[in-house]
Structure formats: structure tokens, C-alpha cells
C-alpha positions in Angstrom: 0.0 0.0 0.0 1.0 3.6 -0.6 0.0 6.7 1.2 -1.4 9.2 -1.3 -2.6 11.9 1.0 -2.6 12.7 4.7 -4.1 15.6 6.6 -2.8 17.3 9.8 -4.6 15.5 12.6 -4.7 14.7 16.3 -3.9 11.0 16.4 -0.4 9.6 17.4 0.6 9.5 13.8 0.6 13.3 13.5 3.9 14.8 12.6 5.4 11.4 11.7 7.6 11.3 8.7 6.6 8.7 6.1 8.8 7.2 3.5 9.4 9.3 0.4 8.0 6.6 -1.8 4.8 6.5 0.3 5.0 2.8 1.0 3.2 2.0 4.2 4.0 -1.0 6.4 2.0 -2.5 9.3 3.6 -0.4 11.9 2.7 2.8 9.9 -0.8 1.4 9.4 -1.3 1.2 13.1 -0.2 4.8 13.5 -2.4 6.0 10.6 -5.5 4.3 12.2 -4.7 5.0 15.9 -7.7 6.2 18.0 -7.5 9.7 19.5 -5.8 10.0 22.8 -7.6 10.7 26.1 -11.1 9.5 25.1 -13.8 10.6 27.5 -16.6 8.7 25.8 -17.0 5.9 23.3 -15.5 6.8 19.9 -17.6 5.1 17.2 -15.4 4.1 14.2 -17.3 2.4 11.3 -15.6 0.2 8.7 -17.1 -0.7 5.4 -16.1 -1.9 1.9 -18.1 -1.1 -1.2 -17.7 -1.5 -4.9 -17.0 1.5 -7.2 -20.7 1.8 -8.0 -21.6 1.7 -4.3 -22.6 -1.9 -3.7 -22.1 -3.0 -0.1 -22.0 -6.7 -0.8 -21.5 -9.3 -3.5 -23.9 -12.2 -3.5 -25.2 -11.0 -0.1 -21.9 -10.8 1.8 -19.4 -8.0 2.1 -16.4 -10.5 2.0 -17.0 -10.9 -1.8 -15.7 -7.3 -2.2 -12.6 -7.8 -0.1 -9.0 -7.4 -1.3 -5.7 -8.1 0.4 -5.1 -4.5 1.5 -8.7 -4.3 2.8 -8.0 -7.4 4.9 -4.8 -5.9 6.2 -6.6 -2.7 7.3 -9.5 -4.8 8.7 -7.0 -6.7 10.9 -5.3 -3.5 12.1 -8.6 -1.9 13.0 -9.6 -5.0 15.1 -6.2 -5.0 16.7 -6.7 -1.4 17.9 -10.3 -1.6 19.1 -11.7 -2.2 22.6 -14.8 -3.9 21.0 -16.3 -4.8 17.7 -19.9 -3.5 17.5 -22.3 -5.2 15.0 -26.0 -5.7 14.3 -27.7 -9.1 14.5 -28.5 -9.1 10.8 -24.8 -8.9 10.0 -24.0 -11.6 12.5 -26.4 -13.9 10.7 -25.6 -13.0 7.1 -21.8 -13.0 7.6 -21.8 -16.0 9.9 -19.8 -14.1 12.6 -17.5 -15.8 15.0 -15.4 -14.2 17.7 -12.4 -12.0 16.9 -9.3 -14.0 16.0 -5.9 -12.4 16.5 -2.4 -13.8 16.2 -0.2 -14.1 19.2 1.8 -11.1 17.9 -1.3 -9.0 17.6 -2.4 -10.0 21.1 1.0 -9.0 22.4 0.7 -5.6 20.8 -2.6 -5.1 22.5 -1.3 -6.1 25.9 1.6 -3.7 25.4 -0.9 -0.9 24.6 -2.9 -1.7 27.8 -5.7 -3.5 26.1 -7.1 -7.0 26.7 -5.7 -9.6 24.4 -8.8 -10.0 22.3 -11.7 -7.5 21.9 -15.3 -8.8 22.5 -18.0 -8.7 19.8 -20.9 -6.6 21.0 -24.2 -7.3 19.2 -27.3 -5.1 19.0 -30.5 -7.0 18.6 -34.0 -5.9 19.8 -35.4 -9.4 19.3 -32.5 -11.5 20.6 -32.9 -13.6 17.5 -29.5 -15.2 17.4 -28.9 -18.9 17.2 -27.1 -20.0 20.5 -25.4 -22.7 18.3 -24.0 -20.1 15.9 -20.3 -19.3 15.5 -20.8 -16.1 17.5 -21.1 -18.3 20.6 -19.3 -21.5 19.6 -16.3 -20.2 17.7 -14.9 -17.5 20.0 -12.2 -17.1 22.7 -14.2 -14.2 24.4 -17.9 -14.4 25.1 -19.9 -11.9 23.1 -21.9 -9.1 24.8 -25.5 -9.0 23.5 -27.5 -5.8 24.0 -31.2 -6.6 23.7 -34.6 -5.7 25.1 -36.9 -7.0 27.9 -39.6 -7.4 25.2 -37.5 -10.0 23.4 -38.5 -13.7 23.9 -37.5 -14.8 27.4 -36.7 -18.2 25.9 -34.2 -16.7 23.4 -32.6 -14.5 26.1 -32.2 -17.5 28.4 -30.7 -19.6 25.6 -28.1 -17.0 24.8 -27.2 -16.5 28.4 -26.8 -20.3 28.9 -24.6 -20.4 25.8 -22.2 -18.0 27.5 -23.3 -14.6 26.2 -23.1 -11.5 28.5 -26.6 -10.2 28.3 -27.6 -6.5 28.7 -31.3 -6.0 28.6 -33.0 -2.6 28.2 -36.6 -1.9 29.1 -37.6 -0.9 25.6 -39.1 -2.5 22.4 -36.0 -1.3 20.5 -32.4 -0.8 21.5 -31.8 3.0 21.4 -28.4 4.3 20.6 -28.3 5.9 24.0 -28.5 2.5 25.6 -25.7 1.1 23.3 -23.4 4.0 24.3 -24.3 3.6 28.0 -23.5 -0.1 27.9 -20.2 0.5 26.1 -19.2 3.2 28.6 -20.1 1.0 31.6 -18.0 -1.8 30.2 -15.1 0.6 29.6 -15.2 0.1 25.9 -14.3 3.4 24.3 -12.4 2.4 21.2 -15.3 1.0 19.3 -15.2 -0.5 15.8 -18.6 -0.9 14.2 -18.5 -3.4 11.3 -22.2 -3.1 10.3 -24.6 -3.6 9.1 -26.1 -0.7 7.1 -29.1 -0.5 9.4 -27.0 -0.1 12.6 -24.7 2.4 10.7 -27.8 4.4 9.6 -29.2 4.5 13.1 -25.9 5.7 14.5 -25.7 8.3 11.8 -29.3 9.5 12.4 -28.4 9.8 16.1 -25.2 11.8 15.3 -23.0 9.2 17.0 -20.6 8.3 14.2 -17.2 9.8 14.8 -15.3 8.2 12.0 -15.7 6.1 8.8 -13.0 3.9 7.3 -14.1 3.1 3.8 -12.5 0.8 1.3 -13.5 1.1 -2.4 -13.1 -2.2 -4.0 -11.9 -2.1 -7.7 -15.1 -3.7 -9.0 -18.4 -2.8 -10.6 -21.3 -4.9 -9.5 -24.7 -3.4 -10.5 -27.4 -5.7 -9.2 -29.7 -4.9 -6.3 -27.2 -4.6 -3.4 -27.8 -1.8 -0.9 -25.6 1.0 0.3 -23.5 1.1 3.4 -26.0 3.0 5.5 -29.8 2.9 5.8 -32.1 5.1 7.8 -35.7 6.3 7.7 -34.7 9.8 6.8 -31.7 11.5 5.2 -29.0 12.9 7.5 -26.2 15.3 6.6 -22.9 15.1 8.5 -19.8 16.9 7.1 -16.7 14.7 7.2 -13.0 15.6 7.0 -10.7 13.4 4.9 -7.8 12.2 7.0 -5.9 10.0 4.6 -6.0 8.1 1.4 -4.2 4.8 0.7 -3.9 2.9 -2.5 -2.9 -0.6 -3.4 -1.5 -1.7 -6.8 -4.7 -3.7 -7.5 -6.7 -0.5 -7.6 -8.1 -0.7 -4.0 -8.6 2.7 -2.3 -8.7 3.0 1.5 -9.9 6.2 3.1 -10.3 7.5 6.6 -12.9 10.2 7.3 -13.6 11.9 10.6 -16.7 13.9 11.7 -16.4 17.7 11.5 -18.1 19.1 14.6 -19.9 22.5 14.6 -17.8 25.5 15.6 -17.6 25.9 19.3 -18.0 22.2 20.1 -14.3 21.3 19.8 -12.5 19.5 17.0 -12.7 16.1 18.5 -15.8 14.3 19.6 -15.3 12.2 22.8 -11.7 13.1 23.2 -9.5 15.7 24.9 -6.6 17.3 23.1 
């Protein structure tokens, strides 16, 4: 990968000199994608891949759009996060298991003061997750499931018995405020949201997305695939381009951060 563009920013990579040829190694990737220092609230980073024409999946799964450089960034983002946040629909469609990291990646996390492996945090109003799914059977860390008291008692009980850490809110839906409160209570501030479009759209509508990492896969798909965010109404949030990376296969990898209104501070959820 090569660094095509970088903006002055507040993360630990600021002021770092990069190679004249722009080639970026894994250590530099970690600096480029580092979370802000001194977070005082959960920082919601979202990560998506789409085709050139905006398709969010190929044959129903986002992995069909993946490239080697996208996978490299995907792994780095997971290595840096306190938790992976995801909606139940994505858990089912992508057959999610727990986060898998190499011993080296785990050591990097421990050296940075993080737990060896971040948990997966799932948002589901109905608790409609199979307790025999990979989420619960193929994981080194039990998932946290945020659901509602209106969900089936049988489903909630089955997930709890399968090892999930259950958080239940007294609502018929899971509001964003409840998700943020749960993350804060668990001490999970470096949050990586991996989808799906419904959860991303809800977070956008509630003005709780701090950052988007977007990979443009060098493919055209057409078809009926949706976009990376869905919501009942349009929302408008201005973003600032932080960097652009490119791979020789045509993949473009960008990082965008929310621009806050004047007077609210440059960084949401962080102290300079």
C-alpha cells in the first residue's frame, strides 16, 4: 500500500515522517489508524467496503468485495479496538464468529494496555441469534448482546446459557443511548462498528458516528445490493478526509472523521 494523501490530525501519527516513496508497512498502518488519545466517551469508528458503484455486498456478503489491502486494514482496526460492534442481521448473514488475532497482535494489544482479544458486541432488539452459531461456539471471548426485555424470554435465556453476556434494556427497540451507555459502563471506548447498514444508519441518524473507514473495491457490480447506511430519513454530516491509501490492485482505502460545529471542539469524545 502507498500513502497518497494525509491531513494534519490529532492521532499519534501526527507529525510522523513517512517514506518518500509512500510505502506503508503494518507499523505505519497502526499509526495511521490510531484512535484519538484521552477519550472521555465511546468513539464510534465504522468500517465498510463497497464497490466502485456503491454496492455494499456481492452475493449477499461483504467479503465478496474484499482485497488483500482491505483485509490488512480490517485486521489492524480490530487490533486497535476495545470492542467490535455489530448488528444481529450482519451476525447472521456474515456468519460471525469471535475476533481472532495472532499471538503477535495480542502482544501488541497487551503492550498498549488492552485486553488480548476484543469482544464482539451485538445489538438486537429481538435476541434472534442462534445460540449454536459461531458467535457463541467459535470464540475465545464471550460476546456481549444488547437486547430488550420485550424479546423472547426463551431466546434471552438460551443465549445466556450459551455464554453470552446479556444486557437488557426496558424498551421494544435498542436506542443508541443504551448502546453508548453499555459501552461506557464496560469501559469500551475504542469502538469498531462493522455493520450492518441498518445499525450504521441508526448511529448516523443519532449523530453518534465519529469516523468512517471506507474501502473502495476495484469492482463494478450493478445488481440490487444496498448501500453502506440505511435510515428512515436522510441525514447530513460533514466529514474531514484524514488519509487516502492505494494498493497496486486498484483498491482505495480512506479514513474520514466527523467535523463538529464551531464551538463544540474539533474532536468528539476526546480531549486534546
